N, C-alpha and C positions, 0 to 999 in steps of 0.2 A: 265582686262578683256574687250575687245570689246566688243558694244550691236552687234557687228557682229557676232560673235561667240557663237553659243549653249554655253549655259549655264552648260549644260549636257557632253561637253567635256573639257577632263583633259589634260590640255599642259605637255606633255613629256618633252620638252628640247626646253631652248631659247638659241640663237644666237644675241649677239651683237656686234657693232661697238665700237669698239677701246673708241670714240668720244661718246660714250649712245646715239646717235639720232635718229638710227636704229636698229629695231631689227624683227628676223624669231622668230617663235613660231611653232614649233611642236604638233601637241594634236592628242589625241584617240578619238573614237568617242563611244557610247553604242554601235554601231552595228558592231564593230569590224572593221573598218576602221580607217585609218587615214589621216590626212593633216596637211598645212601649213596656216600662214599667214606674210605678211609682215605690220612690223607697222613703223612712224616714231614721234617723240619726239622733240617738236618746244618750245621753250618759250612764245608767242602767246596762245598756247594751256594749258597753265598754267603746262607744263611739263607731259599730259598726254600721253599715248599710241596711237596715230589715224593710222588706218589702213589704206593701202596706194595704198591697190591691193584687185585684187577680187579670191584669189589662193583659201580661204578657201572654198571653195563650190566643188573641187576637190577633188575626193576621192585614197586614194592608198591603199595597201594592208599590208604597214607595212611603220616604221617609217623612213627605210631605203631610202626603196622608192619614200617616200615625201621629203626626205633631199636630193636625187638625181634629183629630181623636182626640189626643189627649188635653188638647185644650178647653173642648167638650165636657170633658169626664174628672180634669184635675182644677178642681177648683182655682188653687195659685197661679197656675201656672200661663195662663194671660200676662199676668202683671210683672211675669219674670222674661218674659217674652216681646213682652213692651218696652220695658227699658230703654 
């Protein structure tokens, strides 16, 4: 998990591109809210997932709400979720 994400947050789902170079994690927080973050993975980072957006600060009431927002904000997510 990225250092940008609080260790008390629990990843509920992870959606990855076919190329395995981008992903979106949907997570829950102890306060009952949900969020998501977008990551990339490059060779120069030795394969580590690196956050590329600051979406994790947004709070949603359900994982479904987080996914709806993710579809709107992450251009490739629709194609992964709709396959």
